[in-house]
C-alpha positions in Angstrom: 136.8 21.6 36.8 133.3 20.4 37.5 132.3 20.5 34.0 135.2 18.3 33.3 134.3 15.7 35.8 130.7 15.5 34.4 131.9 14.8 30.9 134.6 12.1 32.4 131.4 10.5 34.2 129.3 10.5 31.3 132.2 8.9 29.1 132.3 6.1 31.7 128.7 5.5 31.5 128.5 5.4 27.9 131.5 2.7 27.9 129.7 0.6 30.3 126.9 0.4 28.3 128.2 -0.4 25.2 130.9 -3.0 26.5 128.7 -4.6 29.1 126.8 -7.7 27.3 124.9 -8.5 30.5 123.6 -4.9 30.8 122.1 -5.1 27.2 120.9 -8.5 27.8 118.8 -7.3 31.1 117.8 -4.5 29.2 116.3 -6.3 26.3 114.9 -9.2 28.8 113.3 -6.4 30.7 111.5 -4.8 27.7 110.4 -8.2 26.5 108.9 -9.1 29.9 107.2 -5.5 30.0 106.0 -6.2 26.5 104.8 -9.6 27.6 103.1 -8.3 30.6 101.3 -5.5 28.3 100.3 -8.5 25.8 98.9 -10.6 28.7 97.1 -7.6 29.9 95.6 -6.7 26.7 94.7 -10.5 26.1 93.0 -10.8 29.3 91.1 -7.6 28.5 90.0 -8.8 25.2 89.3 -12.1 26.3 86.9 -10.7 28.9 84.7 -9.2 26.0 84.7 -12.1 23.7 81.6 -13.7 25.2 79.7 -10.6 24.9 80.5 -10.3 21.2 79.4 -14.1 20.5 76.5 -14.5 18.1 74.0 -17.4 17.8 74.3 -19.8 14.8 73.7 -18.2 11.5 76.7 -15.7 11.3 77.1 -12.2 11.6 75.2 -11.5 8.3 72.2 -13.1 9.4 69.2 -10.5 9.9 67.1 -12.6 12.2 68.0 -11.9 15.9 69.1 -14.7 18.1 67.5 -15.6 21.5 68.7 -14.0 24.6 70.7 -10.7 24.9 71.3 -10.3 21.0 67.6 -9.6 20.5 67.5 -7.0 23.5 70.3 -5.0 22.1 69.5 -5.0 18.4 66.1 -3.7 19.4 66.9 -0.3 20.4 69.2 0.1 17.2 66.4 -0.7 14.7 63.8 1.3 16.6 64.8 4.5 15.4 65.3 3.5 11.8 62.2 1.2 11.6 59.7 3.9 13.2 56.9 4.5 10.8 56.0 8.3 10.0 53.3 9.7 12.2 49.9 10.2 10.4 49.0 14.0 9.9 46.8 15.4 12.5 43.8 16.3 10.2 42.9 19.2 7.8 42.5 21.5 10.6 46.0 20.7 11.9 47.4 21.1 8.4 45.8 24.3 7.7 47.3 25.7 11.0 50.8 24.5 10.5 53.2 25.8 8.1 55.1 29.1 8.0 53.9 32.5 7.7 53.7 32.3 3.8 51.3 29.3 4.0 49.1 31.0 6.7 49.0 34.2 4.5 47.9 32.1 1.7 45.3 30.3 3.5 43.9 33.8 4.7 44.0 35.3 1.2 42.1 32.1 0.2 39.1 33.4 2.3 36.5 31.5 4.3 34.9 28.1 3.1 31.3 27.8 1.7 29.9 27.9 5.3 31.9 31.0 6.2 30.6 32.7 3.1 27.1 31.8 3.8 27.4 33.1 7.4 28.8 36.4 6.0 26.0 36.6 3.5 23.4 36.2 6.2 25.2 38.6 8.7 25.2 41.2 5.8 21.6 40.9 5.1 20.8 41.3 9.0 22.5 44.5 9.2 20.5 46.7 6.8 17.2 45.0 8.2 18.2 46.1 12.1 19.1 49.6 10.7 15.7 49.9 9.0 13.9 48.6 12.0 15.8 51.0 14.0 15.0 54.1 11.7 11.2 53.0 11.6 11.2 53.1 15.7 12.8 56.5 15.7 10.4 58.0 12.9 7.3 56.5 14.8 8.2 57.9 18.3 8.9 61.2 16.7 5.7 61.5 15.0 3.7 60.4 17.8 4.9 63.0 19.8 4.3 65.7 17.1 0.6 64.4 16.9 0.3 64.7 20.8 1.8 68.4 20.7 -0.3 69.6 17.7 -3.5 68.2 19.6 -2.7 70.3 22.5 -2.4 73.7 20.4 -4.7 76.3 22.2 -5.2 78.6 19.2 -6.1 75.6 17.0 -3.7 76.9 14.2 -3.4 73.4 12.4 -5.1 70.0 12.5 -4.0 66.7 11.2 -5.8 63.6 9.9 -4.0 60.4 9.0 -4.1 59.1 5.3 -5.6 55.7 5.4 -4.6 55.4 9.0 -0.9 55.6 8.1 1.2 57.7 10.7 3.7 58.3 8.1 1.1 60.3 5.5 -0.8 63.2 7.0 -3.4 65.7 5.6 -2.6 68.9 7.5 -5.3 71.6 7.5 -4.1 75.4 8.0 -6.7 77.1 9.5 -5.4 80.5 10.1 -3.0 82.9 8.2 -2.4 86.6 8.8 -5.8 88.3 9.1 -4.4 91.5 7.6 -3.5 89.7 4.4 -5.0 89.6 1.1 -5.2 85.7 1.2 -7.3 85.9 4.5 -9.8 88.0 2.7 -10.0 85.6 -0.2 -10.5 82.8 2.2 -13.6 84.7 3.5 -14.9 85.7 0.3 -14.8 82.0 -1.1 -16.0 80.6 2.3 -12.6 78.7 2.3 -12.0 77.4 6.0 -8.8 76.0 5.6 -5.8 75.4 3.3 -5.1 71.6 2.8 -1.7 70.3 2.5 -0.2 66.8 2.2 2.9 65.7 4.3 4.6 62.4 3.7 7.5 61.4 6.0 10.5 59.3 4.7 12.2 56.5 6.2 15.0 58.7 7.7 12.6 61.3 9.0 13.5 63.5 11.2 16.8 63.4 9.8 15.3 64.3 6.3 12.6 66.7 5.7 9.2 65.5 4.8 7.5 66.2 1.2 5.0 68.7 1.7 2.5 70.2 -1.2 -0.7 72.1 -1.3 -3.6 70.1 -2.0 -6.7 72.8 -2.1 -7.7 75.4 -2.9 -5.5 76.1 -6.0 -3.2 79.1 -5.1 -1.0 81.4 -7.1 1.9 83.2 -6.0 3.0 82.7 -2.2 5.9 80.6 -3.3 3.3 77.9 -4.4 4.4 76.3 -7.9 3.1 73.9 -10.4 1.4 70.8 -8.8 1.2 72.4 -5.3 5.0 72.2 -4.7 6.3 74.7 -2.3 9.5 76.6 -2.7 10.8 76.8 0.8 14.5 76.2 1.6 13.9 74.5 4.9 11.9 71.6 3.0 15.2 70.9 1.2 17.8 68.4 2.5 20.3 71.3 2.6 18.0 73.4 4.7 16.5 71.0 6.8 17.2 70.3 10.5 16.0 67.5 12.6 15.0 70.1 15.1 12.1 71.4 13.0 8.8 70.5 14.1 5.6 70.1 11.9 4.1 72.9 13.6 7.2 75.3 13.1 7.1 74.3 9.4 3.5 75.2 9.0 4.0 78.5 10.9 6.9 79.2 8.3 4.7 78.2 5.4 1.9 80.5 6.6 4.3 83.3 6.9 5.7 82.7 3.3 2.2 82.7 1.9 1.5 86.3 3.1 5.0 87.5 2.2 4.7 86.1 -1.5 1.3 87.7 -1.9 -0.4 84.5 -2.0 -4.0 84.4 -3.3 -6.8 82.0 -4.2 -6.9 81.4 -7.9 -10.4 82.5 -9.3 -10.1 82.0 -12.9 -12.8 80.1 -14.8 -11.6 76.5 -15.3 -8.2 76.8 -13.8 -9.7 77.4 -10.2 -11.3 73.7 -10.5 -8.2 71.8 -11.5 -6.5 69.9 -8.7 -3.0 69.8 -8.0 -1.2 66.3 -8.8 1.5 64.7 -6.8 3.4 63.6 -9.8 3.7 67.3 -11.1 4.5 68.6 -7.5 7.5 66.1 -7.2 8.8 67.1 -10.7 8.6 70.9 -9.9 10.2 70.5 -6.4 13.1 68.4 -7.9 13.6 71.3 -10.8 13.5 74.1 -8.1 15.9 72.4 -5.6 18.3 71.9 -8.6 18.0 75.5 -9.7 18.9 76.7 -6.0 21.5 74.5 -5.6 23.0 76.2 -8.8 22.4 79.8 -7.9 21.6 79.7 -4.1 18.4 80.7 -2.5 17.9 83.9 -4.3 15.6 84.9 -7.3 17.0 82.9 -10.0 16.9 84.4 -13.6 13.6 84.2 -15.6 15.2 81.7 -18.1 15.4 79.1 -15.5 11.7 79.6 -14.2 
């Protein structure tokens, strides 16, 4: 029943709207007034903005700004477009800029001429400083050696500097085993000492001195041509920085006796002096031989 009443009410409303011309007129009039009022409001709004959009004479296409507000408004718009590019900060800034590839390329290019010259100067200073340090170490060690030898109570050896050089010594060996044939030879020939020469390299005491016999001319006793001495401790492999000159000379005196060393008395040959050049060549050869076979008696074919 309620549904039926709602349908009847809807039909009546429909008939009233379609048959009453006044209703349609009022409805249209209201819509026209509403649209007119909307147009009025829109016109008022647009009319309010028109004074702000007016341009000075010359038209909207005129590029030159007019006086007043137009100039102030156009300046912010042109500034970003017309801003000139900033100049580079300089060669140093350009070199430091860029990505990892650019920086890596700059690193591979290496330093400039000034940097290369500084590196070369630094490289030349390093060997000079090292050489100076080695000279100081060698000098201090040899001064101490001289003092220790001068304090020896048995006067086993004595030292004379060659041309006042601290690095070139003539050493006199005054004593050997008194029960040896060499000691008897020294007594019979009135030989007071055996004279040796020691030269100390730049890196002494970390390398051995070169040692050779000067006089008298000896045979056997591990003394070879030119006065070279066959002793392992005088080679780079057998040397120790802990060895002193006194210890080396005592070892040499023992080797002379062990090797049956004798003073040469043969006519003509006994007066022939040893030479440094021959001694150096002989020592180089014996070191090479012993490195091959070890410090044992080598074959006769190898000397």
